[in-house]
C-alpha positions in Angstrom: 10.7 -18.6 -11.4 8.6 -17.1 -8.6 10.4 -14.8 -6.2 9.9 -12.1 -3.7 12.3 -9.2 -3.6 12.6 -6.9 -0.5 13.5 -3.5 -2.0 14.6 -0.6 0.3 13.6 2.8 -0.9 15.0 6.3 0.0 14.2 7.6 3.5 14.5 11.1 2.2 16.8 12.0 -0.6 15.5 10.3 -3.8 19.1 9.8 -5.0 19.6 7.2 -2.3 18.5 4.4 -4.5 20.6 1.7 -6.1 20.6 0.9 -9.8 19.8 -2.7 -8.9 16.7 -1.6 -6.9 15.4 0.3 -9.9 16.0 -2.6 -12.2 14.3 -5.0 -9.9 11.2 -2.8 -9.5 11.1 -2.5 -13.3 11.4 -6.3 -13.9 8.9 -7.8 -11.4 5.3 -8.5 -12.2 3.9 -6.6 -9.2 5.1 -4.0 -6.7 3.5 -4.3 -3.2 3.5 -0.9 -1.6 2.7 0.3 1.9 1.0 3.4 0.6 0.4 3.5 -3.2 -0.1 7.2 -3.2 3.3 7.8 -1.6 5.1 5.1 -3.6 3.6 6.3 -6.9 5.5 9.5 -6.6 8.8 7.6 -6.2 8.0 5.1 -9.0 7.0 7.9 -11.4 10.2 9.8 -10.6 12.2 6.8 -11.9 9.7 6.1 -14.7 8.8 2.6 -13.2 5.6 1.4 -14.8 5.2 -1.9 -12.9 1.6 -2.5 -11.6 1.3 -1.7 -8.0 -0.9 -3.1 -5.1 -1.3 -1.9 -1.6 0.1 -4.0 1.2 0.0 -2.4 4.7 -0.6 -3.2 8.3 -4.4 -3.0 7.9 -4.7 -5.4 4.9 -1.6 -7.6 4.9 -3.2 -10.7 6.5 -6.2 -10.5 4.1 -3.9 -10.2 1.1 -1.4 -12.9 1.9 -3.3 -15.8 0.4 -3.7 -14.1 -3.0 -0.1 -13.0 -3.1 1.2 -16.4 -2.2 -1.2 -17.9 -4.9 0.3 -15.6 -7.5 3.8 -16.6 -6.6 2.8 -20.3 -6.9 1.7 -19.5 -10.4 5.2 -18.3 -11.2 4.8 -14.6 -10.7 7.5 -12.3 -9.2 6.9 -9.4 -6.8 8.7 -6.7 -4.9 7.7 -5.2 -1.6 8.5 -1.6 -0.7 7.6 0.6 2.3 7.0 4.3 2.3 10.7 4.8 3.1 13.6 2.5 4.1 13.8 -1.2 4.3 10.5 -3.2 4.5 10.2 -5.3 7.7 12.0 -2.8 9.9 9.0 -1.2 11.7 7.2 -1.5 8.4 5.0 -4.1 6.7 6.9 -7.1 5.2 7.6 -9.6 7.9 4.4 -11.5 7.5 4.9 -11.8 3.7 8.5 -12.9 4.0 7.5 -15.6 6.6 4.6 -16.8 4.4 6.9 -17.1 1.3 9.5 -19.1 3.3 6.8 -21.4 4.6 5.6 -22.0 1.0 9.1 -22.5 -0.4 9.0 -19.3 -2.4 12.5 -17.7 -2.8 13.1 -14.4 -1.0 15.9 -12.0 -1.7 16.5 -8.8 0.3 18.4 -6.0 -1.5 20.7 -3.8 0.6 19.8 -0.2 0.9 18.6 2.7 3.0 17.5 2.5 6.6 17.5 5.2 9.2 18.9 3.3 12.2 22.4 2.7 10.9 23.2 6.3 9.9 21.9 7.5 13.2 24.0 5.0 15.1 27.2 5.9 13.3 26.5 9.6 13.5 26.0 9.4 17.3 29.7 8.6 18.0 28.6 5.9 20.5 30.2 2.4 20.6 29.0 0.3 17.7 30.5 -3.1 18.6 27.4 -4.1 20.6 24.0 -2.5 19.9 20.3 -3.3 19.6 17.5 -1.9 17.6 14.4 -1.4 19.9 12.1 0.2 17.3 9.1 2.1 18.8 8.5 1.7 22.6 5.0 0.7 23.5 2.8 3.8 23.7 1.0 2.7 26.8 0.5 -1.0 27.7 3.8 -2.6 28.4 5.8 0.6 28.3 7.0 0.6 31.9 7.9 -3.1 31.8 9.9 -2.6 28.6 11.8 0.4 30.1 12.7 -1.6 33.2 14.0 -4.5 31.0 16.3 -2.3 28.9 17.5 -0.1 31.8 19.8 -2.9 33.0 21.4 -3.5 29.6 24.9 -2.2 28.8 24.9 -1.6 25.1 24.0 1.2 22.7 20.3 1.2 21.9 18.4 2.6 18.9 14.8 3.8 19.0 12.3 5.2 16.5 10.0 7.9 17.8 7.3 10.2 16.6 7.6 14.0 17.2 4.6 14.2 19.5 6.0 11.5 21.8 9.7 12.5 21.7 9.9 14.6 24.8 7.9 12.1 26.8 10.2 9.3 25.7 13.3 11.4 26.7 11.8 12.1 30.1 11.2 8.4 30.6 14.8 7.7 29.7 15.9 10.3 32.2 14.0 8.4 34.9 15.3 5.0 34.1 18.8 5.8 32.8 19.6 9.2 34.6 19.5 12.8 33.4 23.3 12.7 32.7 23.2 9.7 30.4 24.4 10.5 26.9 21.9 10.5 24.0 22.0 11.4 20.3 18.8 12.4 18.6 18.7 12.5 14.8 15.8 13.8 12.7 14.9 13.9 9.0 17.9 11.8 8.1 19.0 12.5 4.4 16.4 15.2 4.1 16.8 19.0 3.7 16.4 19.7 7.5 18.5 16.8 8.8 19.8 17.5 12.3 21.5 15.6 15.1 21.4 16.8 18.8 24.0 15.3 21.0 24.4 15.6 24.8 22.9 14.5 28.0 19.3 13.4 28.2 18.6 16.5 30.3 20.1 18.8 27.5 18.1 17.0 24.8 14.9 17.5 26.8 15.6 21.2 27.2 16.3 21.6 23.5 13.1 19.9 22.3 11.0 21.7 24.9 12.2 25.0 23.4 12.2 23.8 19.8 9.0 21.9 18.9 9.9 18.5 17.5 9.2 18.1 13.8 9.9 15.2 11.4 10.9 11.6 12.0 13.3 10.8 14.9 15.9 8.2 15.7 17.1 8.2 19.3 20.5 6.6 20.0 21.1 5.9 23.7 24.5 5.2 25.2 24.7 3.1 28.4 28.5 3.2 28.7 
């Protein structure tokens, strides 16, 4: 029976993979990967020989019709991103939506994602939170900051190293320099680190220590 599996992959440590995820990737007809070069290293590490095709933000719409056609012929497939759970700031949403529209079964396996470890590690209230992903780089950024500035809940953001300080400075403007923040980088990797304190203290830290790696910002508004 045709079926799409959403398979989370490690965000750093290769041991953060479930037995079920490995078995699924071995059993499907095709693995759809965000970057085949990156994913081939992971698949080779676990000796997964399943044929792989690229599926990323630049070709996903062009490939949807062929992928859906293969499912209608009874094929199975699994989508993976470079790291973490597909669909969370990564390709996957459009394929899931297309499968649902065409009555193709979809199953998402549980697994790694950076936002939950960063949230728990922050020590901030977890009973009410939102995942904001990446803020707009330019257009719509101010509008979005104004919208979230009035919300009273813990918020989680992804950010690149070259925009980290700018984002923290924007937060200081809209939330105040004394607002508490937790900044985690390279979660599950060798140089994993979390900086906690006021927004002002976080800015000072990253102005002295050049940001490197992948970042998750957790902002407390309580």
